[in-house]
N, C-alpha and C positions, 0 to 999 in steps of 0.2 A: 245470556250468561257467557257465551263464547266471545261475544263482542267485548264484554267486560274483561275477560281473561286476556284477550288479545291486547286491549288497551293497557291493562296492568303490566303485561309482559313488555309491551312497547315502552311504557313509562319507566319500568325497571331497567330496561336496556339503555334508555337515554340517560338515566341517572348513573348507571354503571359506567357508561361512556364518558360522561362529564367528570365523574370521580377519577376515572383512569387518566383522562387527559389532564386533570388538575394535579394528580400525583406525579405524572410524567413531567409536567411543567415545573412543579416544585423541585423535583429531583434534578432536572436540567439546570434550573436556576442555581441550586446549591453547587452543582458540579462546575458551572461557569464561574461562580464566585471562588471556589477552591482553586480552579485553574488560574484565575487572575492573581490570586494571592501567591500561588507557587511561582508565577512569572515575576511578580514584584520581589519576592524573596530571592529568586535567582539573579535578578538584576542587581539587587542590593549586594549579594555575595560577589558578583563579578566586579562591581564598583569598589567594594572593600578590598578585594584581592588586588585590583589594579592600583589602588592607593598604597597598599602595602608594598607591592612590587616597586613602585616609584620611590618610596621612602628607602627601601633596601638598596636599590640601585644608586640613589644619591649618596647613601652612606658609603657604599663600596667605592664609588667614584672619588669621594673625599678621602677615603683611606688610600687609594692609589696615588692621590696627590701627596699625601703624607709620606708614602713610600718613596716617591720621587724626591721629595725634600730630604729624606734621610740619605739618599744616594749622594745628593749635593753636600750634605754635612760630612759624609765619609770622605769627600775629596778635599776637605778643609785641611790646611796646614796650620798647626797651632801657632799662635802669636809668639814673638820672642820672649815675652814676660807674662806671667800669670795675671798681672793687673791690667794688661792691655785690653783694648776694646774687644768685645765679643764679636766673633765672626758674624756677618750679616745672615748667614745661612741658618743660624740658630733661631733668631727671632722669626724668620720666614717659616721655619718648621713649626715653631710655636703657634703662629697664626694659622697654619694649615691644620694643626691639631685642634685648635679652637673651632675651626669650620667643621671638622669631623665631629666634635662634641655637639655642635648644633644639629648636624645631620642625625646624630644619635638621639637627640631629643625628639626629632620627627619620627624616628623608628619607635621610640617608646610611646608616642602618641597613637600611632597606627596599630601598634600591638602585634600579636597578642602579648600577654605579660612576660612570657619567657624571652622575648626578643630584647627587652630593655637591659637585662643583665649581660646578655651576649654583646650588645653594643658598648655597654659600659666597660666590659673587660677589654675590648679593643682599644678604647680611648685611654684607659688606664695603662695598658701596655705601651702605648705610644708615648705617654708622659714619662714612664719609667725609662724607656729607651732614650728619650731626649736628655733626661737627667744623666744617664750613663755617658752619653756623648759629651755633655758639659764637663763631667768629671774627667773624662779622657783628655779634653782640651786643656784643663787645668794641670793635669798630671804630666802632660807632654809638652808644656810650654817651653819654647826655645829649641825644640827639635824640628827638623826640616822634612819630616815625612808626613804624607797624608794620613788622616785618622784611620782610614780603612785598612792601612798596612800594619797597624799595631795589633799585637796579640793582647786582647783585653777581655778576659773571660766574662766579666759581669756585663759588658756591652753585648757580647755574643749571646748570653743567656736572655738579656732583655729583648734582643732582636728576635730570637727564637720564640719567646713568649708572645711577642707582637704577631708573628706569623701564625702561631697556633691559635691565638685569639681570633684572628681574621678568618682562618679556616673553620673554626667552630661557629662563627657568625654566619658564614656562607652556608654551612650545613644546616643550621637552625632555620635560616631563611628559606632554603630549599624545602625543608620539611613543612614549614608553614604554607608555602605556596603550592605544595603538592608534588614537588619534584622528586620526592623519595618514594612515591607511590609505585608499587610493582607494576611493570609493564609500561610506565610512562618514561619516555626518553626525551 
């Protein structure tokens, strides 16, 4: 009987060991699967953040080109007559705004949803500023002073709105990319 008890204890120990090893293997397999999923999710987040960063940087680069074009428009001297040909700086600025609009489409694609209105506000403010410069050229036809020298409140408001829209876009982009996180510099 002692032999049977020893055999039974031995068999029970073996079964318990196998069950414990199986449970550990199952737990380890689940943990490995979870770790791999977390790694994939992290990689996906890094790739998405990088794609967003690239879209936002391209948008801001296009905006800075538009700003440069507006400086060139400010140096334009109005033509002698209102019917004369438009200064070449205006179509060049229009082309730069169209490039900005395309970059805004990329921003909308990369998201998140709140970035599309921020980009649209910048583009819209640029179109408004260009319209004000066109009005200024028409109003000051025949005068020999550069456009930037004229006191023209509606142009100044449009330029201020353009700058505010760009700052709001930068702030939104910084928030999306985590730059507004406390302790992150």
